[in-house]
PQR file of N, CA, C, O and H, with PARSE charges and radii, in Angstrom:
ATOM      1  N   MET A   1      -5.965  26.749 -15.897 -0.4000 1.5000
ATOM      2  CA  MET A   1      -6.501  26.420 -14.582 -0.0000 2.0000
ATOM      3  C   MET A   1      -5.363  26.525 -13.565  0.5500 1.7000
ATOM      4  O   MET A   1      -4.282  25.973 -13.765 -0.5500 1.4000
ATOM      5  N   THR A   2      -5.626  27.241 -12.480 -0.4000 1.5000
ATOM      6  CA  THR A   2      -4.596  27.396 -11.449 -0.0000 2.0000
ATOM      7  C   THR A   2      -4.403  26.078 -10.693  0.5500 1.7000
ATOM      8  O   THR A   2      -5.218  25.161 -10.797 -0.5500 1.4000
ATOM      9  H   THR A   2      -6.505  27.690 -12.318  0.4000 1.0000
ATOM     10  N   GLU A   3      -3.335  26.007  -9.951 -0.4000 1.5000
ATOM     11  CA  GLU A   3      -3.070  24.802  -9.161 -0.0000 2.0000
ATOM     12  C   GLU A   3      -4.181  24.558  -8.145  0.5500 1.7000
ATOM     13  O   GLU A   3      -4.596  23.419  -7.934 -0.5500 1.4000
ATOM     14  H   GLU A   3      -2.673  26.752  -9.867  0.4000 1.0000
ATOM     15  N   VAL A   4      -4.660  25.630  -7.519 -0.4000 1.5000
ATOM     16  CA  VAL A   4      -5.743  25.490  -6.537 -0.0000 2.0000
ATOM     17  C   VAL A   4      -7.005  24.966  -7.220  0.5500 1.7000
ATOM     18  O   VAL A   4      -7.685  24.093  -6.681 -0.5500 1.4000
ATOM     19  H   VAL A   4      -4.323  26.556  -7.690  0.4000 1.0000
ATOM     20  N   GLU A   5      -7.314  25.486  -8.387 -0.4000 1.5000
ATOM     21  CA  GLU A   5      -8.491  25.005  -9.125 -0.0000 2.0000
ATOM     22  C   GLU A   5      -8.350  23.528  -9.487  0.5500 1.7000
ATOM     23  O   GLU A   5      -9.326  22.779  -9.451 -0.5500 1.4000
ATOM     24  H   GLU A   5      -6.761  26.194  -8.825  0.4000 1.0000
ATOM     25  N   GLN A   6      -7.143  23.119  -9.831 -0.4000 1.5000
ATOM     26  CA  GLN A   6      -6.897  21.704 -10.142 -0.0000 2.0000
ATOM     27  C   GLN A   6      -7.118  20.839  -8.904  0.5500 1.7000
ATOM     28  O   GLN A   6      -7.720  19.769  -8.986 -0.5500 1.4000
ATOM     29  H   GLN A   6      -6.350  23.728  -9.860  0.4000 1.0000
ATOM     30  N   ILE A   7      -6.637  21.299  -7.780 -0.4000 1.5000
ATOM     31  CA  ILE A   7      -6.829  20.555  -6.526 -0.0000 2.0000
ATOM     32  C   ILE A   7      -8.309  20.475  -6.189  0.5500 1.7000
ATOM     33  O   ILE A   7      -8.811  19.414  -5.820 -0.5500 1.4000
ATOM     34  H   ILE A   7      -6.148  22.169  -7.713  0.4000 1.0000
ATOM     35  N   GLU A   8      -9.007  21.599  -6.316 -0.4000 1.5000
ATOM     36  CA  GLU A   8     -10.449  21.605  -6.045 -0.0000 2.0000
ATOM     37  C   GLU A   8     -11.169  20.596  -6.932  0.5500 1.7000
ATOM     38  O   GLU A   8     -12.042  19.863  -6.467 -0.5500 1.4000
ATOM     39  H   GLU A   8      -8.599  22.462  -6.616  0.4000 1.0000
ATOM     40  N   ASP A   9     -10.803  20.561  -8.198 -0.4000 1.5000
ATOM     41  CA  ASP A   9     -11.424  19.624  -9.138 -0.0000 2.0000
ATOM     42  C   ASP A   9     -11.163  18.181  -8.715  0.5500 1.7000
ATOM     43  O   ASP A   9     -12.064  17.342  -8.751 -0.5500 1.4000
ATOM     44  H   ASP A   9     -10.093  21.156  -8.575  0.4000 1.0000
ATOM     45  N   ARG A  10      -9.931  17.902  -8.317 -0.4000 1.5000
ATOM     46  CA  ARG A  10      -9.586  16.541  -7.872 -0.0000 2.0000
ATOM     47  C   ARG A  10     -10.357  16.166  -6.613  0.5500 1.7000
ATOM     48  O   ARG A  10     -10.823  15.034  -6.489 -0.5500 1.4000
ATOM     49  H   ARG A  10      -9.200  18.584  -8.288  0.4000 1.0000
ATOM     50  N   VAL A  11     -10.495  17.097  -5.685 -0.4000 1.5000
ATOM     51  CA  VAL A  11     -11.213  16.824  -4.435 -0.0000 2.0000
ATOM     52  C   VAL A  11     -12.675  16.519  -4.727  0.5500 1.7000
ATOM     53  O   VAL A  11     -13.254  15.614  -4.127 -0.5500 1.4000
ATOM     54  H   VAL A  11     -10.116  18.017  -5.786  0.4000 1.0000
ATOM     55  N   ARG A  12     -13.273  17.269  -5.646 -0.4000 1.5000
ATOM     56  CA  ARG A  12     -14.681  17.021  -6.003 -0.0000 2.0000
ATOM     57  C   ARG A  12     -14.889  15.609  -6.551  0.5500 1.7000
ATOM     58  O   ARG A  12     -15.978  15.047  -6.426 -0.5500 1.4000
ATOM     59  H   ARG A  12     -12.802  18.005  -6.133  0.4000 1.0000
ATOM     60  N   LYS A  13     -13.872  15.049  -7.143 -0.4000 1.5000
ATOM     61  CA  LYS A  13     -13.986  13.731  -7.781 -0.0000 2.0000
ATOM     62  C   LYS A  13     -13.690  12.568  -6.828  0.5500 1.7000
ATOM     63  O   LYS A  13     -13.797  11.408  -7.225 -0.5500 1.4000
ATOM     64  H   LYS A  13     -12.988  15.505  -7.245  0.4000 1.0000
ATOM     65  N   LEU A  14     -13.324  12.858  -5.595 -0.4000 1.5000
ATOM     66  CA  LEU A  14     -13.020  11.795  -4.638 -0.0000 2.0000
ATOM     67  C   LEU A  14     -14.287  11.044  -4.248  0.5500 1.7000
ATOM     68  O   LEU A  14     -15.377  11.615  -4.198 -0.5500 1.4000
ATOM     69  H   LEU A  14     -13.236  13.801  -5.272  0.4000 1.0000
ATOM     70  N   SER A  15     -14.123   9.767  -3.975 -0.4000 1.5000
ATOM     71  CA  SER A  15     -15.238   8.977  -3.447 -0.0000 2.0000
ATOM     72  C   SER A  15     -15.502   9.436  -2.012  0.5500 1.7000
ATOM     73  O   SER A  15     -14.653  10.099  -1.416 -0.5500 1.4000
ATOM     74  H   SER A  15     -13.238   9.303  -4.015  0.4000 1.0000
ATOM     75  N   PRO A  16     -16.649   9.098  -1.454 -0.5600 1.5000
ATOM     76  CA  PRO A  16     -16.918   9.495  -0.063  0.2800 2.0000
ATOM     77  C   PRO A  16     -15.835   9.031   0.918  0.5500 1.7000
ATOM     78  O   PRO A  16     -15.445   9.786   1.810 -0.5500 1.4000
ATOM     79  N   SER A  17     -15.355   7.812   0.761 -0.4000 1.5000
ATOM     80  CA  SER A  17     -14.328   7.330   1.693 -0.0000 2.0000
ATOM     81  C   SER A  17     -12.996   8.045   1.464  0.5500 1.7000
ATOM     82  O   SER A  17     -12.280   8.343   2.421 -0.5500 1.4000
ATOM     83  H   SER A  17     -15.672   7.199   0.037  0.4000 1.0000
ATOM     84  N   GLU A  18     -12.664   8.319   0.215 -0.4000 1.5000
ATOM     85  CA  GLU A  18     -11.437   9.062  -0.073 -0.0000 2.0000
ATOM     86  C   GLU A  18     -11.544  10.493   0.459  0.5500 1.7000
ATOM     87  O   GLU A  18     -10.576  11.043   0.985 -0.5500 1.4000
ATOM     88  H   GLU A  18     -13.245   8.077  -0.562  0.4000 1.0000
ATOM     89  N   PHE A  19     -12.730  11.087   0.314 -0.4000 1.5000
ATOM     90  CA  PHE A  19     -12.927  12.443   0.818 -0.0000 2.0000
ATOM     91  C   PHE A  19     -12.779  12.482   2.337  0.5500 1.7000
ATOM     92  O   PHE A  19     -12.180  13.411   2.880 -0.5500 1.4000
ATOM     93  H   PHE A  19     -13.516  10.640  -0.113  0.4000 1.0000
ATOM     94  N   ALA A  20     -13.322  11.479   3.023 -0.4000 1.5000
ATOM     95  CA  ALA A  20     -13.198  11.415   4.482 -0.0000 2.0000
ATOM     96  C   ALA A  20     -11.728  11.316   4.885  0.5500 1.7000
ATOM     97  O   ALA A  20     -11.294  11.972   5.832 -0.5500 1.4000
ATOM     98  H   ALA A  20     -13.809  10.725   2.582  0.4000 1.0000
ATOM     99  N   GLU A  21     -10.973  10.504   4.171 -0.4000 1.5000
ATOM    100  CA  GLU A  21      -9.545  10.357   4.455 -0.0000 2.0000
ATOM    101  C   GLU A  21      -8.810  11.675   4.197  0.5500 1.7000
ATOM    102  O   GLU A  21      -7.965  12.092   4.990 -0.5500 1.4000
ATOM    103  H   GLU A  21     -11.326   9.972   3.401  0.4000 1.0000
ATOM    104  N   PHE A  22      -9.143  12.323   3.080 -0.4000 1.5000
ATOM    105  CA  PHE A  22      -8.530  13.610   2.748 -0.0000 2.0000
ATOM    106  C   PHE A  22      -8.865  14.668   3.799  0.5500 1.7000
ATOM    107  O   PHE A  22      -7.994  15.425   4.226 -0.5500 1.4000
ATOM    108  H   PHE A  22      -9.829  11.985   2.436  0.4000 1.0000
ATOM    109  N   ARG A  23     -10.121  14.714   4.209 -0.4000 1.5000
ATOM    110  CA  ARG A  23     -10.568  15.695   5.202 -0.0000 2.0000
ATOM    111  C   ARG A  23      -9.790  15.525   6.507  0.5500 1.7000
ATOM    112  O   ARG A  23      -9.364  16.511   7.108 -0.5500 1.4000
ATOM    113  H   ARG A  23     -10.829  14.099   3.862  0.4000 1.0000
ATOM    114  N   THR A  24      -9.605  14.289   6.945 -0.4000 1.5000
ATOM    115  CA  THR A  24      -8.838  14.018   8.163 -0.0000 2.0000
ATOM    116  C   THR A  24      -7.406  14.517   8.011  0.5500 1.7000
ATOM    117  O   THR A  24      -6.876  15.183   8.901 -0.5500 1.4000
ATOM    118  H   THR A  24      -9.950  13.487   6.457  0.4000 1.0000
ATOM    119  N   TRP A  25      -6.788  14.193   6.886 -0.4000 1.5000
ATOM    120  CA  TRP A  25      -5.417  14.634   6.628 -0.0000 2.0000
ATOM    121  C   TRP A  25      -5.338  16.160   6.615  0.5500 1.7000
ATOM    122  O   TRP A  25      -4.438  16.747   7.215 -0.5500 1.4000
ATOM    123  H   TRP A  25      -7.219  13.652   6.164  0.4000 1.0000
ATOM    124  N   PHE A  26      -6.285  16.794   5.927 -0.4000 1.5000
ATOM    125  CA  PHE A  26      -6.258  18.247   5.795 -0.0000 2.0000
ATOM    126  C   PHE A  26      -6.423  18.929   7.151  0.5500 1.7000
ATOM    127  O   PHE A  26      -5.723  19.899   7.442 -0.5500 1.4000
ATOM    128  H   PHE A  26      -7.016  16.317   5.439  0.4000 1.0000
ATOM    129  N   ARG A  27      -7.326  18.441   7.972 -0.4000 1.5000
ATOM    130  CA  ARG A  27      -7.525  19.016   9.308 -0.0000 2.0000
ATOM    131  C   ARG A  27      -6.258  18.903  10.141  0.5500 1.7000
ATOM    132  O   ARG A  27      -5.902  19.831  10.868 -0.5500 1.4000
ATOM    133  H   ARG A  27      -7.895  17.653   7.736  0.4000 1.0000
ATOM    134  N   GLU A  28      -5.583  17.773  10.038 -0.4000 1.5000
ATOM    135  CA  GLU A  28      -4.332  17.603  10.776 -0.0000 2.0000
ATOM    136  C   GLU A  28      -3.297  18.622  10.317  0.5500 1.7000
ATOM    137  O   GLU A  28      -2.537  19.150  11.129 -0.5500 1.4000
ATOM    138  H   GLU A  28      -5.873  17.019   9.448  0.4000 1.0000
ATOM    139  N   GLN A  29      -3.269  18.896   9.018 -0.4000 1.5000
ATOM    140  CA  GLN A  29      -2.338  19.898   8.494 -0.0000 2.0000
ATOM    141  C   GLN A  29      -2.674  21.280   9.040  0.5500 1.7000
ATOM    142  O   GLN A  29      -1.775  22.041   9.399 -0.5500 1.4000
ATOM    143  H   GLN A  29      -3.886  18.467   8.359  0.4000 1.0000
ATOM    144  N   GLU A  30      -3.963  21.610   9.106 -0.4000 1.5000
ATOM    145  CA  GLU A  30      -4.395  22.892   9.672 -0.0000 2.0000
ATOM    146  C   GLU A  30      -3.978  23.006  11.131  0.5500 1.7000
ATOM    147  O   GLU A  30      -3.471  24.045  11.556 -0.5500 1.4000
ATOM    148  H   GLU A  30      -4.693  20.992   8.815  0.4000 1.0000
ATOM    149  N   TRP A  31      -4.188  21.944  11.898 -0.4000 1.5000
ATOM    150  CA  TRP A  31      -3.824  21.961  13.318 -0.0000 2.0000
ATOM    151  C   TRP A  31      -2.325  22.148  13.492  0.5500 1.7000
ATOM    152  O   TRP A  31      -1.885  22.900  14.361 -0.5500 1.4000
ATOM    153  H   TRP A  31      -4.600  21.100  11.553  0.4000 1.0000
ATOM    154  N   LYS A  32      -1.537  21.457  12.658 -0.4000 1.5000
ATOM    155  CA  LYS A  32      -0.081  21.592  12.744 -0.0000 2.0000
ATOM    156  C   LYS A  32       0.347  23.022  12.425  0.5500 1.7000
ATOM    157  O   LYS A  32       1.217  23.576  13.097 -0.5500 1.4000
ATOM    158  H   LYS A  32      -1.895  20.846  11.952  0.4000 1.0000
ATOM    159  N   GLU A  33      -0.265  23.622  11.400 -0.4000 1.5000
ATOM    160  CA  GLU A  33       0.066  25.005  11.052 -0.0000 2.0000
ATOM    161  C   GLU A  33      -0.346  25.956  12.173  0.5500 1.7000
ATOM    162  O   GLU A  33       0.376  26.905  12.481 -0.5500 1.4000
ATOM    163  H   GLU A  33      -0.972  23.172  10.854  0.4000 1.0000
ATOM    164  N   TRP A  34      -1.500  25.704  12.780 -0.4000 1.5000
ATOM    165  CA  TRP A  34      -1.952  26.525  13.915 -0.0000 2.0000
ATOM    166  C   TRP A  34      -0.919  26.461  15.043  0.5500 1.7000
ATOM    167  O   TRP A  34      -0.557  27.487  15.619 -0.5500 1.4000
ATOM    168  H   TRP A  34      -2.086  24.934  12.529  0.4000 1.0000
ATOM    169  N   ASP A  35      -0.450  25.251  15.355 -0.4000 1.5000
ATOM    170  CA  ASP A  35       0.559  25.083  16.402 -0.0000 2.0000
ATOM    171  C   ASP A  35       1.837  25.844  16.058  0.5500 1.7000
ATOM    172  O   ASP A  35       2.423  26.500  16.919 -0.5500 1.4000
ATOM    173  H   ASP A  35      -0.744  24.417  14.887  0.4000 1.0000
ATOM    174  N   ARG A  36       2.269  25.757  14.790 -0.4000 1.5000
ATOM    175  CA  ARG A  36       3.481  26.479  14.379 -0.0000 2.0000
ATOM    176  C   ARG A  36       3.280  27.992  14.515  0.5500 1.7000
ATOM    177  O   ARG A  36       4.187  28.704  14.944 -0.5500 1.4000
ATOM    178  H   ARG A  36       1.792  25.225  14.091  0.4000 1.0000
ATOM    179  N   GLN A  37       2.090  28.480  14.148 -0.4000 1.5000
ATOM    180  CA  GLN A  37       1.818  29.915  14.249 -0.0000 2.0000
ATOM    181  C   GLN A  37       1.820  30.371  15.703  0.5500 1.7000
ATOM    182  O   GLN A  37       2.382  31.417  16.028 -0.5500 1.4000
ATOM    183  H   GLN A  37       1.353  27.901  13.799  0.4000 1.0000
ATOM    184  N   ILE A  38       1.194  29.590  16.575 -0.4000 1.5000
ATOM    185  CA  ILE A  38       1.197  29.935  18.004 -0.0000 2.0000
ATOM    186  C   ILE A  38       2.633  29.968  18.530  0.5500 1.7000
ATOM    187  O   ILE A  38       2.998  30.867  19.287 -0.5500 1.4000
ATOM    188  H   ILE A  38       0.737  28.741  16.311  0.4000 1.0000
ATOM    189  N   GLU A  39       3.434  29.001  18.134 -0.4000 1.5000
ATOM    190  CA  GLU A  39       4.835  28.955  18.563 -0.0000 2.0000
ATOM    191  C   GLU A  39       5.587  30.191  18.074  0.5500 1.7000
ATOM    192  O   GLU A  39       6.335  30.801  18.837 -0.5500 1.4000
ATOM    193  H   GLU A  39       3.138  28.270  17.519  0.4000 1.0000
ATOM    194  N   ARG A  40       5.396  30.564  16.806 -0.4000 1.5000
ATOM    195  CA  ARG A  40       6.057  31.763  16.270 -0.0000 2.0000
ATOM    196  C   ARG A  40       5.599  33.017  17.020  0.5500 1.7000
ATOM    197  O   ARG A  40       6.414  33.863  17.389 -0.5500 1.4000
ATOM    198  H   ARG A  40       4.788  30.069  16.185  0.4000 1.0000
ATOM    199  N   ASP A  41       4.292  33.125  17.237 -0.4000 1.5000
ATOM    200  CA  ASP A  41       3.765  34.294  17.945 -0.0000 2.0000
ATOM    201  C   ASP A  41       4.296  34.358  19.372  0.5500 1.7000
ATOM    202  O   ASP A  41       4.602  35.437  19.879 -0.5500 1.4000
ATOM    203  H   ASP A  41       3.630  32.438  16.937  0.4000 1.0000
ATOM    204  N   SER A  42       4.401  33.213  20.008 -0.4000 1.5000
ATOM    205  CA  SER A  42       4.910  33.167  21.377 -0.0000 2.0000
ATOM    206  C   SER A  42       6.377  33.606  21.420  0.5500 1.7000
ATOM    207  O   SER A  42       6.767  34.419  22.258 -0.5500 1.4000
ATOM    208  H   SER A  42       4.152  32.337  19.596  0.4000 1.0000
ATOM    209  N   LYS A  43       7.175  33.060  20.514 -0.4000 1.5000
ATOM    210  CA  LYS A  43       8.602  33.396  20.491 -0.0000 2.0000
ATOM    211  C   LYS A  43       8.842  34.860  20.139  0.5500 1.7000
ATOM    212  O   LYS A  43       9.809  35.460  20.608 -0.5500 1.4000
ATOM    213  H   LYS A  43       6.858  32.399  19.833  0.4000 1.0000
ATOM    214  N   SER A  44       7.969  35.436  19.319 -0.4000 1.5000
ATOM    215  CA  SER A  44       8.158  36.831  18.901 -0.0000 2.0000
ATOM    216  C   SER A  44       7.624  37.822  19.928  0.5500 1.7000
ATOM    217  O   SER A  44       7.832  39.028  19.791 -0.5500 1.4000
ATOM    218  H   SER A  44       7.184  34.948  18.938  0.4000 1.0000
ATOM    219  N   GLY A  45       6.936  37.322  20.960 -0.4000 1.5000
ATOM    220  CA  GLY A  45       6.415  38.198  21.997 -0.0000 2.0000
ATOM    221  C   GLY A  45       5.004  38.707  21.747  0.5500 1.7000
ATOM    222  O   GLY A  45       4.479  39.485  22.544 -0.5500 1.4000
ATOM    223  H   GLY A  45       6.768  36.342  21.071  0.4000 1.0000
ATOM    224  N   LYS A  46       4.384  38.280  20.651 -0.4000 1.5000
ATOM    225  CA  LYS A  46       3.037  38.761  20.324 -0.0000 2.0000
ATOM    226  C   LYS A  46       1.999  38.377  21.373  0.5500 1.7000
ATOM    227  O   LYS A  46       0.977  39.049  21.505 -0.5500 1.4000
ATOM    228  H   LYS A  46       4.811  37.649  20.003  0.4000 1.0000
ATOM    229  N   LEU A  47       2.249  37.313  22.111 -0.4000 1.5000
ATOM    230  CA  LEU A  47       1.274  36.847  23.096 -0.0000 2.0000
ATOM    231  C   LEU A  47       1.561  37.363  24.504  0.5500 1.7000
ATOM    232  O   LEU A  47       0.786  37.115  25.428 -0.5500 1.4000
ATOM    233  H   LEU A  47       3.080  36.767  22.003  0.4000 1.0000
ATOM    234  N   LYS A  48       2.664  38.073  24.667 -0.4000 1.5000
ATOM    235  CA  LYS A  48       3.082  38.506  25.998 -0.0000 2.0000
ATOM    236  C   LYS A  48       2.027  39.382  26.677  0.5500 1.7000
ATOM    237  O   LYS A  48       1.709  39.164  27.846 -0.5500 1.4000
ATOM    238  H   LYS A  48       3.293  38.275  23.917  0.4000 1.0000
ATOM    239  N   ALA A  49       1.485  40.360  25.969 -0.4000 1.5000
ATOM    240  CA  ALA A  49       0.489  41.260  26.567 -0.0000 2.0000
ATOM    241  C   ALA A  49      -0.760  40.489  26.979  0.5500 1.7000
ATOM    242  O   ALA A  49      -1.333  40.758  28.036 -0.5500 1.4000
ATOM    243  H   ALA A  49       1.742  40.537  25.020  0.4000 1.0000
ATOM    244  N   LEU A  50      -1.183  39.543  26.163 -0.4000 1.5000
ATOM    245  CA  LEU A  50      -2.358  38.732  26.509 -0.0000 2.0000
ATOM    246  C   LEU A  50      -2.102  37.891  27.750  0.5500 1.7000
ATOM    247  O   LEU A  50      -2.957  37.789  28.630 -0.5500 1.4000
ATOM    248  H   LEU A  50      -0.718  39.325  25.305  0.4000 1.0000
ATOM    249  N   ALA A  51      -0.919  37.291  27.816 -0.4000 1.5000
ATOM    250  CA  ALA A  51      -0.579  36.462  28.973 -0.0000 2.0000
ATOM    251  C   ALA A  51      -0.503  37.308  30.239  0.5500 1.7000
ATOM    252  O   ALA A  51      -0.987  36.897  31.295 -0.5500 1.4000
ATOM    253  H   ALA A  51      -0.224  37.374  27.102  0.4000 1.0000
ATOM    254  N   GLU A  52       0.098  38.479  30.134 -0.4000 1.5000
ATOM    255  CA  GLU A  52       0.209  39.351  31.304 -0.0000 2.0000
ATOM    256  C   GLU A  52      -1.166  39.794  31.795  0.5500 1.7000
ATOM    257  O   GLU A  52      -1.409  39.832  33.001 -0.5500 1.4000
ATOM    258  H   GLU A  52       0.490  38.812  29.276  0.4000 1.0000
ATOM    259  N   LYS A  53      -2.065  40.128  30.874 -0.4000 1.5000
ATOM    260  CA  LYS A  53      -3.418  40.527  31.267 -0.0000 2.0000
ATOM    261  C   LYS A  53      -4.149  39.365  31.923  0.5500 1.7000
ATOM    262  O   LYS A  53      -4.826  39.551  32.934 -0.5500 1.4000
ATOM    263  H   LYS A  53      -1.868  40.097  29.894  0.4000 1.0000
ATOM    264  N   ALA A  54      -4.021  38.173  31.361 -0.4000 1.5000
ATOM    265  CA  ALA A  54      -4.690  37.002  31.940 -0.0000 2.0000
ATOM    266  C   ALA A  54      -4.179  36.729  33.348  0.5500 1.7000
ATOM    267  O   ALA A  54      -4.967  36.444  34.249 -0.5500 1.4000
ATOM    268  H   ALA A  54      -3.472  38.021  30.540  0.4000 1.0000
ATOM    269  N   LEU A  55      -2.880  36.814  33.542 -0.4000 1.5000
ATOM    270  CA  LEU A  55      -2.313  36.587  34.872 -0.0000 2.0000
ATOM    271  C   LEU A  55      -2.758  37.667  35.853  0.5500 1.7000
ATOM    272  O   LEU A  55      -3.054  37.371  37.011 -0.5500 1.4000
ATOM    273  H   LEU A  55      -2.239  37.046  32.809  0.4000 1.0000
ATOM    274  N   ALA A  56      -2.805  38.913  35.395 -0.4000 1.5000
ATOM    275  CA  ALA A  56      -3.253  40.005  36.267 -0.0000 2.0000
ATOM    276  C   ALA A  56      -4.725  39.832  36.634  0.5500 1.7000
ATOM    277  O   ALA A  56      -5.103  40.035  37.788 -0.5500 1.4000
ATOM    278  H   ALA A  56      -2.564  39.153  34.455  0.4000 1.0000
ATOM    279  N   ASP A  57      -5.551  39.461  35.668 -0.4000 1.5000
ATOM    280  CA  ASP A  57      -6.970  39.220  35.947 -0.0000 2.0000
ATOM    281  C   ASP A  57      -7.143  38.089  36.953  0.5500 1.7000
ATOM    282  O   ASP A  57      -7.977  38.169  37.855 -0.5500 1.4000
ATOM    283  H   ASP A  57      -5.244  39.296  34.731  0.4000 1.0000
ATOM    284  N   HIS A  58      -6.355  37.047  36.790 -0.4000 1.5000
ATOM    285  CA  HIS A  58      -6.447  35.915  37.714 -0.0000 2.0000
ATOM    286  C   HIS A  58      -6.016  36.335  39.126  0.5500 1.7000
ATOM    287  O   HIS A  58      -6.674  36.005  40.112 -0.5500 1.4000
ATOM    288  H   HIS A  58      -5.677  36.983  36.058  0.4000 1.0000
ATOM    289  N   ALA A  59      -4.913  37.060  39.199 -0.4000 1.5000
ATOM    290  CA  ALA A  59      -4.419  37.516  40.505 -0.0000 2.0000
ATOM    291  C   ALA A  59      -5.428  38.441  41.184  0.5500 1.7000
ATOM    292  O   ALA A  59      -5.507  38.483  42.412 -0.5500 1.4000
ATOM    293  H   ALA A  59      -4.378  37.328  38.397  0.4000 1.0000
ATOM    294  N   ALA A  60      -6.196  39.177  40.390 -0.4000 1.5000
ATOM    295  CA  ALA A  60      -7.186  40.107  40.940 -0.0000 2.0000
ATOM    296  C   ALA A  60      -8.528  39.428  41.206  0.5500 1.7000
ATOM    297  O   ALA A  60      -9.488  40.078  41.620 -0.5500 1.4000
ATOM    298  H   ALA A  60      -6.133  39.143  39.392  0.4000 1.0000
ATOM    299  N   GLY A  61      -8.590  38.123  40.967 -0.4000 1.5000
ATOM    300  CA  GLY A  61      -9.824  37.390  41.238 -0.0000 2.0000
ATOM    301  C   GLY A  61     -10.905  37.564  40.178  0.5500 1.7000
ATOM    302  O   GLY A  61     -12.082  37.325  40.448 -0.5500 1.4000
ATOM    303  H   GLY A  61      -7.811  37.595  40.631  0.4000 1.0000
ATOM    304  N   ARG A  62     -10.517  37.977  38.982 -0.4000 1.5000
ATOM    305  CA  ARG A  62     -11.501  38.185  37.919 -0.0000 2.0000
ATOM    306  C   ARG A  62     -11.617  36.987  36.980  0.5500 1.7000
ATOM    307  O   ARG A  62     -11.995  37.140  35.818 -0.5500 1.4000
ATOM    308  H   ARG A  62      -9.561  38.171  38.763  0.4000 1.0000
ATOM    309  N   THR A  63     -11.296  35.807  37.478 -0.4000 1.5000
ATOM    310  CA  THR A  63     -11.426  34.592  36.671 -0.0000 2.0000
ATOM    311  C   THR A  63     -12.322  33.603  37.400  0.5500 1.7000
ATOM    312  O   THR A  63     -12.550  33.715  38.604 -0.5500 1.4000
ATOM    313  H   THR A  63     -10.989  35.683  38.421  0.4000 1.0000
ATOM    314  N   THR A  64     -12.819  32.642  36.655 -0.4000 1.5000
ATOM    315  CA  THR A  64     -13.649  31.589  37.255 -0.0000 2.0000
ATOM    316  C   THR A  64     -13.111  30.232  36.816  0.5500 1.7000
ATOM    317  O   THR A  64     -12.558  30.104  35.723 -0.5500 1.4000
ATOM    318  H   THR A  64     -12.634  32.550  35.676  0.4000 1.0000
ATOM    319  N   PRO A  65     -13.270  29.228  37.658 -0.5600 1.5000
ATOM    320  CA  PRO A  65     -12.817  27.883  37.280  0.2800 2.0000
ATOM    321  C   PRO A  65     -13.609  27.368  36.070  0.5500 1.7000
ATOM    322  O   PRO A  65     -14.776  27.709  35.878 -0.5500 1.4000
ATOM    323  N   ILE A  66     -12.964  26.569  35.295 -0.4000 1.5000
ATOM    324  CA  ILE A  66     -13.634  25.976  34.134 -0.0000 2.0000
ATOM    325  C   ILE A  66     -14.256  24.650  34.532  0.5500 1.7000
ATOM    326  O   ILE A  66     -14.871  23.982  33.701 -0.5500 1.4000
ATOM    327  H   ILE A  66     -12.016  26.292  35.451  0.4000 1.0000
TER
END
């Protein structure tokens, strides 16, 4: 059994309250990884073209208030 399969098996055996606690923890881990990925992409310049297009669209009046 792979490590992932072992984890899946353990998660299936959690009580409802333990599962809720695990789910909260796991989501926080996903959010933290998302933030790290955005930071890496920003530092590497991957987001530069998107930012430039957004700023140009805004300057040209092609945006709307949220």
